[in-house]
CHARMM-style PDB file with segment names, atoms N, HN, CA, C and O in Angstrom:
ATOM      1  N   MET     1      33.490   1.219 -15.495  1.00  0.00      PROA
ATOM      2  CA  MET     1      34.588   0.802 -16.070  1.00  0.00      PROA
ATOM      3  C   MET     1      35.719  -0.316 -14.419  1.00  0.00      PROA
ATOM      4  O   MET     1      35.874  -1.426 -13.911  1.00  0.00      PROA
ATOM      5  N   ARG     2      36.250   1.498 -14.331  1.00  0.00      PROA
ATOM      6  HN  ARG     2      36.124   2.400 -14.744  1.00  0.00      PROA
ATOM      7  CA  ARG     2      37.754   0.710 -14.301  1.00  0.00      PROA
ATOM      8  C   ARG     2      37.070  -0.642 -12.700  1.00  0.00      PROA
ATOM      9  O   ARG     2      37.454  -1.715 -12.233  1.00  0.00      PROA
ATOM     10  N   GLN     3      35.902   0.367 -12.436  1.00  0.00      PROA
ATOM     11  HN  GLN     3      35.591   1.239 -12.814  1.00  0.00      PROA
ATOM     12  CA  GLN     3      35.746  -0.649 -10.967  1.00  0.00      PROA
ATOM     13  C   GLN     3      36.073  -2.264 -11.741  1.00  0.00      PROA
ATOM     14  O   GLN     3      36.779  -3.079 -11.147  1.00  0.00      PROA
ATOM     15  N   TRP     4      35.244  -2.692 -13.616  1.00  0.00      PROA
ATOM     16  HN  TRP     4      34.670  -2.030 -14.098  1.00  0.00      PROA
ATOM     17  CA  TRP     4      35.198  -3.975 -13.824  1.00  0.00      PROA
ATOM     18  C   TRP     4      35.899  -4.527 -14.624  1.00  0.00      PROA
ATOM     19  O   TRP     4      35.453  -5.319 -15.455  1.00  0.00      PROA
ATOM     20  N   ASP     5      36.961  -4.250 -14.532  1.00  0.00      PROA
ATOM     21  HN  ASP     5      37.322  -3.606 -13.857  1.00  0.00      PROA
ATOM     22  CA  ASP     5      38.478  -3.818 -15.317  1.00  0.00      PROA
ATOM     23  C   ASP     5      39.492  -4.647 -13.984  1.00  0.00      PROA
ATOM     24  O   ASP     5      40.156  -5.462 -14.625  1.00  0.00      PROA
ATOM     25  N   VAL     6      39.705  -4.724 -13.166  1.00  0.00      PROA
ATOM     26  HN  VAL     6      39.166  -4.062 -12.646  1.00  0.00      PROA
ATOM     27  CA  VAL     6      39.751  -5.395 -12.403  1.00  0.00      PROA
ATOM     28  C   VAL     6      39.295  -7.404 -12.170  1.00  0.00      PROA
ATOM     29  O   VAL     6      39.768  -8.454 -11.735  1.00  0.00      PROA
ATOM     30  N   VAL     7      37.944  -6.769 -12.903  1.00  0.00      PROA
ATOM     31  HN  VAL     7      37.560  -5.916 -13.257  1.00  0.00      PROA
ATOM     32  CA  VAL     7      37.406  -8.770 -13.083  1.00  0.00      PROA
ATOM     33  C   VAL     7      37.789  -8.797 -14.293  1.00  0.00      PROA
ATOM     34  O   VAL     7      38.874  -9.378 -14.291  1.00  0.00      PROA
ATOM     35  N   PHE     8      37.495  -8.479 -15.391  1.00  0.00      PROA
ATOM     36  HN  PHE     8      36.614  -8.006 -15.392  1.00  0.00      PROA
ATOM     37  CA  PHE     8      37.879  -8.061 -16.066  1.00  0.00      PROA
ATOM     38  C   PHE     8      39.613  -7.718 -17.156  1.00  0.00      PROA
ATOM     39  O   PHE     8      39.143  -7.302 -18.215  1.00  0.00      PROA
ATOM     40  N   PRO     9      40.940  -7.716 -17.298  1.00  0.00      PROA
ATOM     41  CA  PRO     9      41.861  -7.494 -17.587  1.00  0.00      PROA
ATOM     42  C   PRO     9      41.869  -7.331 -18.811  1.00  0.00      PROA
ATOM     43  O   PRO     9      42.159  -6.323 -19.456  1.00  0.00      PROA
ATOM     44  N   GLU    10      41.461  -8.598 -19.236  1.00  0.00      PROA
ATOM     45  HN  GLU    10      41.225  -9.417 -18.712  1.00  0.00      PROA
ATOM     46  CA  GLU    10      41.934  -8.153 -20.515  1.00  0.00      PROA
ATOM     47  C   GLU    10      41.280  -7.228 -21.869  1.00  0.00      PROA
ATOM     48  O   GLU    10      41.685  -7.087 -23.023  1.00  0.00      PROA
ATOM     49  N   PHE    11      40.234  -6.755 -21.225  1.00  0.00      PROA
ATOM     50  HN  PHE    11      39.905  -6.870 -20.288  1.00  0.00      PROA
ATOM     51  CA  PHE    11      39.700  -5.357 -22.577  1.00  0.00      PROA
ATOM     52  C   PHE    11      40.543  -4.973 -22.005  1.00  0.00      PROA
ATOM     53  O   PHE    11      41.378  -5.431 -22.785  1.00  0.00      PROA
ATOM     54  N   GLY    12      41.288  -4.371 -21.079  1.00  0.00      PROA
ATOM     55  HN  GLY    12      40.611  -3.999 -20.445  1.00  0.00      PROA
ATOM     56  CA  GLY    12      41.180  -2.938 -20.912  1.00  0.00      PROA
ATOM     57  C   GLY    12      40.708  -1.937 -20.854  1.00  0.00      PROA
ATOM     58  O   GLY    12      40.931  -0.861 -21.408  1.00  0.00      PROA
ATOM     59  N   LEU    13      39.578  -2.486 -19.713  1.00  0.00      PROA
ATOM     60  HN  LEU    13      39.397  -3.360 -19.262  1.00  0.00      PROA
ATOM     61  CA  LEU    13      38.547  -1.252 -19.208  1.00  0.00      PROA
ATOM     62  C   LEU    13      38.288   0.319 -19.345  1.00  0.00      PROA
ATOM     63  O   LEU    13      37.521   1.070 -19.947  1.00  0.00      PROA
ATOM     64  N   ALA    14      39.911   0.435 -17.985  1.00  0.00      PROA
ATOM     65  HN  ALA    14      40.534  -0.175 -17.496  1.00  0.00      PROA
ATOM     66  CA  ALA    14      39.557   0.970 -17.369  1.00  0.00      PROA
ATOM     67  C   ALA    14      40.188   2.067 -18.335  1.00  0.00      PROA
ATOM     68  O   ALA    14      39.823   3.242 -18.321  1.00  0.00      PROA
ATOM     69  N   ARG    15      41.252   1.517 -19.244  1.00  0.00      PROA
ATOM     70  HN  ARG    15      41.548   0.561 -19.255  1.00  0.00      PROA
ATOM     71  CA  ARG    15      41.885   2.977 -20.155  1.00  0.00      PROA
ATOM     72  C   ARG    15      40.512   3.087 -21.440  1.00  0.00      PROA
ATOM     73  O   ARG    15      39.774   4.010 -21.094  1.00  0.00      PROA
ATOM     74  N   ASN    16      40.132   2.595 -22.422  1.00  0.00      PROA
ATOM     75  HN  ASN    16      40.732   1.846 -22.703  1.00  0.00      PROA
ATOM     76  CA  ASN    16      39.079   2.511 -23.142  1.00  0.00      PROA
ATOM     77  C   ASN    16      37.476   2.764 -22.232  1.00  0.00      PROA
ATOM     78  O   ASN    16      36.804   3.777 -22.043  1.00  0.00      PROA
ATOM     79  N   LYS    17      37.345   1.710 -21.930  1.00  0.00      PROA
ATOM     80  HN  LYS    17      37.892   0.887 -22.084  1.00  0.00      PROA
ATOM     81  CA  LYS    17      35.974   2.582 -21.434  1.00  0.00      PROA
ATOM     82  C   LYS    17      34.935   1.862 -22.116  1.00  0.00      PROA
ATOM     83  O   LYS    17      33.785   2.248 -22.328  1.00  0.00      PROA
ATOM     84  N   GLY    18      35.425   0.862 -22.409  1.00  0.00      PROA
ATOM     85  HN  GLY    18      36.359   0.548 -22.237  1.00  0.00      PROA
ATOM     86  CA  GLY    18      34.627  -0.319 -22.940  1.00  0.00      PROA
ATOM     87  C   GLY    18      34.277   0.262 -25.057  1.00  0.00      PROA
ATOM     88  O   GLY    18      33.696   0.076 -26.126  1.00  0.00      PROA
ATOM     89  N   TYR    19      34.795   0.666 -24.618  1.00  0.00      PROA
ATOM     90  HN  TYR    19      35.267   0.817 -23.749  1.00  0.00      PROA
ATOM     91  CA  TYR    19      34.789   0.888 -26.094  1.00  0.00      PROA
ATOM     92  C   TYR    19      36.204   0.192 -27.228  1.00  0.00      PROA
ATOM     93  O   TYR    19      37.324  -0.283 -27.039  1.00  0.00      PROA
ATOM     94  N   GLY    20      35.716   0.359 -27.889  1.00  0.00      PROA
ATOM     95  HN  GLY    20      34.806   0.745 -28.043  1.00  0.00      PROA
ATOM     96  CA  GLY    20      35.735  -0.119 -29.689  1.00  0.00      PROA
ATOM     97  C   GLY    20      36.819  -1.053 -29.834  1.00  0.00      PROA
ATOM     98  O   GLY    20      36.696  -2.127 -30.423  1.00  0.00      PROA
ATOM     99  N   THR    21      38.066  -0.574 -29.205  1.00  0.00      PROA
ATOM    100  HN  THR    21      38.165   0.299 -28.727  1.00  0.00      PROA
ATOM    101  CA  THR    21      40.016  -0.225 -29.126  1.00  0.00      PROA
ATOM    102  C   THR    21      40.205  -1.789 -29.538  1.00  0.00      PROA
ATOM    103  O   THR    21      39.497  -2.761 -29.278  1.00  0.00      PROA
ATOM    104  N   SER    22      41.548  -1.668 -30.355  1.00  0.00      PROA
ATOM    105  HN  SER    22      42.124  -0.878 -30.567  1.00  0.00      PROA
ATOM    106  CA  SER    22      42.628  -2.825 -30.862  1.00  0.00      PROA
ATOM    107  C   SER    22      42.628  -3.736 -29.066  1.00  0.00      PROA
ATOM    108  O   SER    22      42.319  -4.928 -29.064  1.00  0.00      PROA
ATOM    109  N   GLU    23      42.806  -3.391 -28.388  1.00  0.00      PROA
ATOM    110  HN  GLU    23      43.057  -2.423 -28.390  1.00  0.00      PROA
ATOM    111  CA  GLU    23      43.379  -3.803 -26.938  1.00  0.00      PROA
ATOM    112  C   GLU    23      41.512  -4.814 -26.176  1.00  0.00      PROA
ATOM    113  O   GLU    23      41.298  -5.875 -25.590  1.00  0.00      PROA
ATOM    114  N   HSD    24      40.380  -3.306 -26.832  1.00  0.00      PROA
ATOM    115  HN  HSD    24      40.554  -2.443 -27.308  1.00  0.00      PROA
ATOM    116  CA  HSD    24      39.024  -3.975 -26.126  1.00  0.00      PROA
ATOM    117  C   HSD    24      38.960  -4.969 -27.568  1.00  0.00      PROA
ATOM    118  O   HSD    24      38.116  -5.818 -27.280  1.00  0.00      PROA
ATOM    119  N   TYR    25      39.297  -5.162 -28.523  1.00  0.00      PROA
ATOM    120  HN  TYR    25      39.982  -4.472 -28.757  1.00  0.00      PROA
ATOM    121  CA  TYR    25      39.265  -6.826 -29.780  1.00  0.00      PROA
ATOM    122  C   TYR    25      39.910  -7.684 -29.892  1.00  0.00      PROA
ATOM    123  O   TYR    25      39.661  -8.777 -30.401  1.00  0.00      PROA
ATOM    124  N   GLN    26      40.995  -7.237 -29.349  1.00  0.00      PROA
ATOM    125  HN  GLN    26      41.198  -6.349 -28.935  1.00  0.00      PROA
ATOM    126  CA  GLN    26      42.090  -7.971 -28.536  1.00  0.00      PROA
ATOM    127  C   GLN    26      42.105  -9.514 -28.134  1.00  0.00      PROA
ATOM    128  O   GLN    26      42.629 -10.585 -28.441  1.00  0.00      PROA
ATOM    129  N   GLY    27      40.698  -8.627 -26.767  1.00  0.00      PROA
ATOM    130  HN  GLY    27      40.273  -7.757 -26.517  1.00  0.00      PROA
ATOM    131  CA  GLY    27      40.623  -9.581 -25.528  1.00  0.00      PROA
ATOM    132  C   GLY    27      38.539  -9.983 -26.072  1.00  0.00      PROA
ATOM    133  O   GLY    27      37.992 -11.019 -25.692  1.00  0.00      PROA
ATOM    134  N   LEU    28      37.877  -9.031 -26.851  1.00  0.00      PROA
ATOM    135  HN  LEU    28      38.321  -8.190 -27.160  1.00  0.00      PROA
ATOM    136  CA  LEU    28      37.080 -10.663 -27.556  1.00  0.00      PROA
ATOM    137  C   LEU    28      37.637 -11.710 -28.205  1.00  0.00      PROA
ATOM    138  O   LEU    28      37.131 -12.826 -28.083  1.00  0.00      PROA
ATOM    139  N   ARG    29      38.996 -11.462 -29.153  1.00  0.00      PROA
ATOM    140  HN  ARG    29      39.407 -10.556 -29.252  1.00  0.00      PROA
ATOM    141  CA  ARG    29      39.180 -12.776 -29.554  1.00  0.00      PROA
ATOM    142  C   ARG    29      40.533 -13.649 -28.600  1.00  0.00      PROA
ATOM    143  O   ARG    29      41.621 -13.473 -29.148  1.00  0.00      PROA
ATOM    144  N   THR    30      40.578 -14.155 -27.854  1.00  0.00      PROA
ATOM    145  HN  THR    30      39.694 -14.298 -27.409  1.00  0.00      PROA
ATOM    146  CA  THR    30      41.661 -14.264 -26.490  1.00  0.00      PROA
ATOM    147  C   THR    30      40.766 -14.512 -26.431  1.00  0.00      PROA
ATOM    148  O   THR    30      40.454 -15.021 -27.507  1.00  0.00      PROA
ATOM    149  N   VAL    31      39.644 -14.495 -25.504  1.00  0.00      PROA
ATOM    150  HN  VAL    31      39.897 -14.081 -24.630  1.00  0.00      PROA
ATOM    151  CA  VAL    31      38.828 -14.670 -24.017  1.00  0.00      PROA
ATOM    152  C   VAL    31      37.745 -14.716 -24.158  1.00  0.00      PROA
ATOM    153  O   VAL    31      37.271 -15.331 -23.203  1.00  0.00      PROA
ATOM    154  N   GLY    32      36.663 -14.272 -25.135  1.00  0.00      PROA
ATOM    155  HN  GLY    32      37.049 -13.772 -25.910  1.00  0.00      PROA
ATOM    156  CA  GLY    32      35.808 -14.184 -25.926  1.00  0.00      PROA
ATOM    157  C   GLY    32      34.704 -12.984 -25.164  1.00  0.00      PROA
ATOM    158  O   GLY    32      35.041 -12.094 -24.383  1.00  0.00      PROA
ATOM    159  N   PRO    33      34.070 -13.122 -25.393  1.00  0.00      PROA
ATOM    160  CA  PRO    33      33.170 -11.788 -24.329  1.00  0.00      PROA
ATOM    161  C   PRO    33      32.412 -12.903 -22.949  1.00  0.00      PROA
ATOM    162  O   PRO    33      32.232 -14.099 -22.720  1.00  0.00      PROA
ATOM    163  N   THR    34      32.007 -10.704 -21.922  1.00  0.00      PROA
ATOM    164  HN  THR    34      32.153  -9.733 -22.109  1.00  0.00      PROA
ATOM    165  CA  THR    34      30.934 -11.696 -21.052  1.00  0.00      PROA
ATOM    166  C   THR    34      30.346 -10.953 -20.694  1.00  0.00      PROA
ATOM    167  O   THR    34      30.748  -9.799 -20.842  1.00  0.00      PROA
ATOM    168  N   SER    35      29.336 -11.146 -20.164  1.00  0.00      PROA
ATOM    169  HN  SER    35      29.010 -12.084 -20.043  1.00  0.00      PROA
ATOM    170  CA  SER    35      28.172 -11.204 -20.025  1.00  0.00      PROA
ATOM    171  C   SER    35      27.846  -9.760 -20.339  1.00  0.00      PROA
ATOM    172  O   SER    35      27.059  -9.222 -21.118  1.00  0.00      PROA
ATOM    173  N   LEU    36      29.131  -9.126 -19.058  1.00  0.00      PROA
ATOM    174  HN  LEU    36      29.771  -9.563 -18.425  1.00  0.00      PROA
ATOM    175  CA  LEU    36      28.325  -7.334 -19.706  1.00  0.00      PROA
ATOM    176  C   LEU    36      27.912  -6.203 -20.857  1.00  0.00      PROA
ATOM    177  O   LEU    36      27.284  -5.146 -20.908  1.00  0.00      PROA
ATOM    178  N   HSD    37      28.850  -7.310 -21.982  1.00  0.00      PROA
ATOM    179  HN  HSD    37      29.360  -8.169 -21.941  1.00  0.00      PROA
ATOM    180  CA  HSD    37      29.443  -7.061 -23.509  1.00  0.00      PROA
ATOM    181  C   HSD    37      27.744  -6.824 -23.836  1.00  0.00      PROA
ATOM    182  O   HSD    37      27.180  -7.299 -22.850  1.00  0.00      PROA
ATOM    183  N   ARG    38      26.934  -6.416 -24.576  1.00  0.00      PROA
ATOM    184  HN  ARG    38      27.392  -6.030 -25.377  1.00  0.00      PROA
ATOM    185  CA  ARG    38      26.396  -5.633 -25.775  1.00  0.00      PROA
ATOM    186  C   ARG    38      25.619  -6.657 -27.521  1.00  0.00      PROA
ATOM    187  O   ARG    38      25.470  -6.488 -28.731  1.00  0.00      PROA
ATOM    188  N   PHE    39      25.324  -7.858 -26.226  1.00  0.00      PROA
ATOM    189  HN  PHE    39      25.445  -7.995 -25.242  1.00  0.00      PROA
ATOM    190  CA  PHE    39      25.908  -9.286 -28.083  1.00  0.00      PROA
ATOM    191  C   PHE    39      24.878  -9.075 -29.454  1.00  0.00      PROA
ATOM    192  O   PHE    39      24.645  -9.880 -30.356  1.00  0.00      PROA
ATOM    193  N   SER    40      24.268  -7.443 -29.220  1.00  0.00      PROA
ATOM    194  HN  SER    40      24.457  -6.789 -28.488  1.00  0.00      PROA
ATOM    195  CA  SER    40      23.933  -7.242 -30.911  1.00  0.00      PROA
ATOM    196  C   SER    40      24.719  -6.618 -31.152  1.00  0.00      PROA
ATOM    197  O   SER    40      24.096  -5.699 -31.684  1.00  0.00      PROA
ATOM    198  N   PHE    41      25.909  -6.294 -31.199  1.00  0.00      PROA
ATOM    199  HN  PHE    41      26.415  -7.040 -30.766  1.00  0.00      PROA
ATOM    200  CA  PHE    41      27.236  -5.641 -32.115  1.00  0.00      PROA
ATOM    201  C   PHE    41      27.615  -6.501 -32.020  1.00  0.00      PROA
ATOM    202  O   PHE    41      27.771  -7.200 -31.019  1.00  0.00      PROA
ATOM    203  N   GLU    42      28.086  -6.805 -34.020  1.00  0.00      PROA
ATOM    204  HN  GLU    42      27.959  -6.237 -34.833  1.00  0.00      PROA
ATOM    205  CA  GLU    42      28.632  -7.616 -34.515  1.00  0.00      PROA
ATOM    206  C   GLU    42      30.416  -8.120 -34.266  1.00  0.00      PROA
ATOM    207  O   GLU    42      31.084  -9.154 -34.278  1.00  0.00      PROA
ATOM    208  N   PRO    43      30.615  -6.575 -34.037  1.00  0.00      PROA
ATOM    209  CA  PRO    43      31.703  -8.393 -33.211  1.00  0.00      PROA
ATOM    210  C   PRO    43      31.692  -9.092 -31.922  1.00  0.00      PROA
ATOM    211  O   PRO    43      32.036 -10.228 -31.592  1.00  0.00      PROA
ATOM    212  N   VAL    44      31.245  -8.189 -31.346  1.00  0.00      PROA
ATOM    213  HN  VAL    44      30.966  -7.267 -31.613  1.00  0.00      PROA
ATOM    214  CA  VAL    44      30.853  -9.514 -30.328  1.00  0.00      PROA
ATOM    215  C   VAL    44      29.658  -9.941 -29.762  1.00  0.00      PROA
ATOM    216  O   VAL    44      29.060  -9.876 -28.688  1.00  0.00      PROA
ATOM    217  N   ARG    45      29.502 -10.509 -31.142  1.00  0.00      PROA
ATOM    218  HN  ARG    45      29.989 -10.562 -32.014  1.00  0.00      PROA
ATOM    219  CA  ARG    45      28.555 -11.564 -31.535  1.00  0.00      PROA
ATOM    220  C   ARG    45      29.323 -12.392 -32.874  1.00  0.00      PROA
ATOM    221  O   ARG    45      28.645 -12.202 -33.884  1.00  0.00      PROA
ATOM    222  N   VAL    46      29.903 -12.801 -33.008  1.00  0.00      PROA
ATOM    223  HN  VAL    46      30.454 -12.955 -32.188  1.00  0.00      PROA
ATOM    224  CA  VAL    46      30.778 -13.554 -34.133  1.00  0.00      PROA
ATOM    225  C   VAL    46      32.300 -13.475 -32.564  1.00  0.00      PROA
ATOM    226  O   VAL    46      31.813 -14.347 -31.845  1.00  0.00      PROA
ATOM    227  N   SER    47      32.759 -13.311 -32.293  1.00  0.00      PROA
ATOM    228  HN  SER    47      33.155 -12.603 -32.878  1.00  0.00      PROA
ATOM    229  CA  SER    47      33.403 -13.955 -31.246  1.00  0.00      PROA
ATOM    230  C   SER    47      32.840 -14.541 -29.927  1.00  0.00      PROA
ATOM    231  O   SER    47      33.284 -14.757 -28.800  1.00  0.00      PROA
ATOM    232  N   CYS    48      32.207 -14.626 -30.276  1.00  0.00      PROA
ATOM    233  HN  CYS    48      31.846 -14.450 -31.192  1.00  0.00      PROA
ATOM    234  CA  CYS    48      31.129 -15.901 -29.093  1.00  0.00      PROA
ATOM    235  C   CYS    48      31.298 -16.956 -29.734  1.00  0.00      PROA
ATOM    236  O   CYS    48      31.306 -17.020 -30.963  1.00  0.00      PROA
ATOM    237  N   GLN    49      31.474 -18.038 -28.847  1.00  0.00      PROA
ATOM    238  HN  GLN    49      31.467 -17.986 -27.849  1.00  0.00      PROA
ATOM    239  CA  GLN    49      32.011 -19.843 -29.048  1.00  0.00      PROA
ATOM    240  C   GLN    49      30.314 -20.151 -28.575  1.00  0.00      PROA
ATOM    241  O   GLN    49      30.103 -21.288 -28.996  1.00  0.00      PROA
ATOM    242  N   LEU    50      29.218 -19.713 -27.992  1.00  0.00      PROA
ATOM    243  HN  LEU    50      29.388 -18.789 -27.650  1.00  0.00      PROA
ATOM    244  CA  LEU    50      28.009 -20.325 -26.906  1.00  0.00      PROA
ATOM    245  C   LEU    50      27.057 -20.651 -28.544  1.00  0.00      PROA
ATOM    246  O   LEU    50      27.611 -20.904 -29.614  1.00  0.00      PROA
ATOM    247  N   ASP    51      25.816 -20.570 -28.364  1.00  0.00      PROA
ATOM    248  HN  ASP    51      25.366 -20.366 -27.494  1.00  0.00      PROA
ATOM    249  CA  ASP    51      24.413 -20.264 -29.429  1.00  0.00      PROA
ATOM    250  C   ASP    51      24.321 -19.541 -29.253  1.00  0.00      PROA
ATOM    251  O   ASP    51      24.136 -19.390 -28.046  1.00  0.00      PROA
ATOM    252  N   LEU    52      24.319 -18.589 -29.854  1.00  0.00      PROA
ATOM    253  HN  LEU    52      24.469 -18.712 -30.835  1.00  0.00      PROA
ATOM    254  CA  LEU    52      22.801 -17.275 -29.489  1.00  0.00      PROA
ATOM    255  C   LEU    52      21.276 -16.947 -30.003  1.00  0.00      PROA
ATOM    256  O   LEU    52      20.720 -17.167 -31.079  1.00  0.00      PROA
ATOM    257  N   TRP    53      20.914 -16.444 -29.009  1.00  0.00      PROA
ATOM    258  HN  TRP    53      21.366 -16.266 -28.135  1.00  0.00      PROA
ATOM    259  CA  TRP    53      19.306 -16.396 -30.089  1.00  0.00      PROA
ATOM    260  C   TRP    53      19.400 -16.070 -31.480  1.00  0.00      PROA
ATOM    261  O   TRP    53      20.196 -15.325 -32.052  1.00  0.00      PROA
ATOM    262  N   PRO    54      18.623 -16.631 -31.843  1.00  0.00      PROA
ATOM    263  CA  PRO    54      18.132 -16.901 -33.097  1.00  0.00      PROA
ATOM    264  C   PRO    54      17.905 -16.043 -34.434  1.00  0.00      PROA
ATOM    265  O   PRO    54      18.092 -16.138 -35.647  1.00  0.00      PROA
ATOM    266  N   GLY    55      17.486 -15.316 -33.663  1.00  0.00      PROA
ATOM    267  HN  GLY    55      17.334 -15.239 -32.678  1.00  0.00      PROA
ATOM    268  CA  GLY    55      17.177 -13.632 -34.457  1.00  0.00      PROA
ATOM    269  C   GLY    55      18.529 -12.655 -34.473  1.00  0.00      PROA
ATOM    270  O   GLY    55      18.494 -11.701 -35.250  1.00  0.00      PROA
ATOM    271  N   TYR    56      19.469 -12.804 -33.825  1.00  0.00      PROA
ATOM    272  HN  TYR    56      19.498 -13.578 -33.194  1.00  0.00      PROA
ATOM    273  CA  TYR    56      20.908 -12.585 -34.463  1.00  0.00      PROA
ATOM    274  C   TYR    56      21.432 -13.395 -35.652  1.00  0.00      PROA
ATOM    275  O   TYR    56      21.258 -14.535 -36.083  1.00  0.00      PROA
ATOM    276  N   ASP    57      22.557 -11.702 -36.193  1.00  0.00      PROA
ATOM    277  HN  ASP    57      22.698 -10.776 -35.843  1.00  0.00      PROA
ATOM    278  CA  ASP    57      22.697 -12.505 -38.028  1.00  0.00      PROA
ATOM    279  C   ASP    57      24.286 -12.977 -37.656  1.00  0.00      PROA
ATOM    280  O   ASP    57      25.215 -12.204 -37.892  1.00  0.00      PROA
ATOM    281  N   GLN    58      24.502 -14.230 -37.091  1.00  0.00      PROA
ATOM    282  HN  GLN    58      23.748 -14.857 -36.900  1.00  0.00      PROA
ATOM    283  CA  GLN    58      25.775 -14.964 -37.063  1.00  0.00      PROA
ATOM    284  C   GLN    58      26.627 -14.987 -38.266  1.00  0.00      PROA
ATOM    285  O   GLN    58      27.459 -15.681 -38.850  1.00  0.00      PROA
ATOM    286  N   GLU    59      26.456 -14.686 -38.284  1.00  0.00      PROA
ATOM    287  HN  GLU    59      25.780 -14.122 -37.809  1.00  0.00      PROA
ATOM    288  CA  GLU    59      27.336 -14.251 -40.156  1.00  0.00      PROA
ATOM    289  C   GLU    59      28.147 -13.082 -39.740  1.00  0.00      PROA
ATOM    290  O   GLU    59      27.363 -12.181 -39.442  1.00  0.00      PROA
ATOM    291  N   SER    60      29.123 -12.783 -39.621  1.00  0.00      PROA
ATOM    292  HN  SER    60      29.761 -13.515 -39.863  1.00  0.00      PROA
ATOM    293  CA  SER    60      29.880 -11.107 -39.806  1.00  0.00      PROA
ATOM    294  C   SER    60      29.497 -11.219 -40.955  1.00  0.00      PROA
ATOM    295  O   SER    60      29.128 -12.253 -41.513  1.00  0.00      PROA
ATOM    296  N   SER    61      29.592  -9.647 -41.587  1.00  0.00      PROA
ATOM    297  HN  SER    61      29.891  -8.807 -41.134  1.00  0.00      PROA
ATOM    298  CA  SER    61      29.753  -8.824 -42.617  1.00  0.00      PROA
ATOM    299  C   SER    61      30.680  -9.173 -43.392  1.00  0.00      PROA
ATOM    300  O   SER    61      30.437 -10.086 -44.182  1.00  0.00      PROA
ATOM    301  N   ALA    62      31.280  -8.889 -43.390  1.00  0.00      PROA
ATOM    302  HN  ALA    62      31.477  -8.148 -42.748  1.00  0.00      PROA
ATOM    303  CA  ALA    62      32.633  -9.555 -43.948  1.00  0.00      PROA
ATOM    304  C   ALA    62      32.820 -10.537 -44.645  1.00  0.00      PROA
ATOM    305  O   ALA    62      33.509 -10.628 -45.661  1.00  0.00      PROA
ATOM    306  N   ASP    63      32.220 -11.297 -44.132  1.00  0.00      PROA
ATOM    307  HN  ASP    63      31.660 -11.224 -43.307  1.00  0.00      PROA
ATOM    308  CA  ASP    63      32.299 -13.566 -43.817  1.00  0.00      PROA
ATOM    309  C   ASP    63      30.852 -12.756 -45.847  1.00  0.00      PROA
ATOM    310  O   ASP    63      31.216 -12.682 -47.021  1.00  0.00      PROA
ATOM    311  N   ARG    64      30.128 -12.569 -45.533  1.00  0.00      PROA
ATOM    312  HN  ARG    64      29.832 -12.629 -44.579  1.00  0.00      PROA
ATOM    313  CA  ARG    64      29.191 -12.308 -45.914  1.00  0.00      PROA
ATOM    314  C   ARG    64      29.888 -11.498 -47.647  1.00  0.00      PROA
ATOM    315  O   ARG    64      29.743 -12.014 -48.755  1.00  0.00      PROA
ATOM    316  N   ALA    65      30.267 -10.801 -47.492  1.00  0.00      PROA
ATOM    317  HN  ALA    65      30.385 -10.382 -46.592  1.00  0.00      PROA
ATOM    318  CA  ALA    65      30.940  -9.587 -48.544  1.00  0.00      PROA
ATOM    319  C   ALA    65      31.679 -11.237 -48.841  1.00  0.00      PROA
ATOM    320  O   ALA    65      31.097 -11.772 -47.896  1.00  0.00      PROA
ATOM    321  N   VAL    66      31.876 -11.510 -48.986  1.00  0.00      PROA
ATOM    322  HN  VAL    66      32.348 -11.076 -49.753  1.00  0.00      PROA
ATOM    323  CA  VAL    66      33.131 -12.909 -49.122  1.00  0.00      PROA
ATOM    324  C   VAL    66      32.503 -13.861 -50.073  1.00  0.00      PROA
ATOM    325  O   VAL    66      32.854 -14.067 -51.235  1.00  0.00      PROA
ATOM    326  N   ALA    67      31.572 -14.387 -49.451  1.00  0.00      PROA
ATOM    327  HN  ALA    67      31.287 -14.220 -48.507  1.00  0.00      PROA
ATOM    328  CA  ALA    67      30.486 -15.183 -50.200  1.00  0.00      PROA
ATOM    329  C   ALA    67      30.074 -14.148 -51.420  1.00  0.00      PROA
ATOM    330  O   ALA    67      29.948 -14.622 -52.549  1.00  0.00      PROA
ATOM    331  N   ASN    68      29.874 -12.815 -51.213  1.00  0.00      PROA
ATOM    332  HN  ASN    68      29.976 -12.430 -50.296  1.00  0.00      PROA
ATOM    333  CA  ASN    68      28.859 -12.394 -52.497  1.00  0.00      PROA
ATOM    334  C   ASN    68      29.814 -12.125 -53.833  1.00  0.00      PROA
ATOM    335  O   ASN    68      29.595 -12.285 -55.034  1.00  0.00      PROA
ATOM    336  N   ALA    69      31.120 -11.584 -52.999  1.00  0.00      PROA
ATOM    337  HN  ALA    69      31.298 -11.454 -52.024  1.00  0.00      PROA
ATOM    338  CA  ALA    69      32.081 -11.975 -54.185  1.00  0.00      PROA
ATOM    339  C   ALA    69      32.257 -13.218 -54.657  1.00  0.00      PROA
ATOM    340  O   ALA    69      32.906 -13.515 -55.660  1.00  0.00      PROA
ATOM    341  N   LYS    70      31.557 -14.104 -53.783  1.00  0.00      PROA
ATOM    342  HN  LYS    70      31.030 -13.862 -52.968  1.00  0.00      PROA
ATOM    343  CA  LYS    70      32.074 -15.648 -54.756  1.00  0.00      PROA
ATOM    344  C   LYS    70      31.626 -15.858 -55.971  1.00  0.00      PROA
ATOM    345  O   LYS    70      32.077 -16.340 -57.009  1.00  0.00      PROA
ATOM    346  N   SER    71      29.925 -15.055 -55.361  1.00  0.00      PROA
ATOM    347  HN  SER    71      29.558 -14.664 -54.517  1.00  0.00      PROA
ATOM    348  CA  SER    71      28.702 -15.748 -56.236  1.00  0.00      PROA
ATOM    349  C   SER    71      28.652 -14.568 -57.458  1.00  0.00      PROA
ATOM    350  O   SER    71      27.984 -14.474 -58.487  1.00  0.00      PROA
ATOM    351  N   ALA    72      29.745 -13.672 -56.799  1.00  0.00      PROA
ATOM    352  HN  ALA    72      30.288 -13.749 -55.962  1.00  0.00      PROA
ATOM    353  CA  ALA    72      29.437 -12.758 -58.143  1.00  0.00      PROA
ATOM    354  C   ALA    72      30.310 -13.000 -59.348  1.00  0.00      PROA
ATOM    355  OT1 ALA    72      30.132 -12.353 -60.380  1.00  0.00      PROA
TER     356      ALA     72
END
């Protein structure tokens, strides 16, 4: 992760080892995921601006909760 931190400094990989820290999530929000990210992980998937494999649920659980609350 320290080597990838040089390539992708926005995520703080040398410090957080790729775990979902606030710094890492901020990198996802500002620059989006890299090819190293695991797109089956919801925070990565919903931060991506590209069309993804349609088998992934591209709506976040927070969006579903809001929709469910409105329909109740």
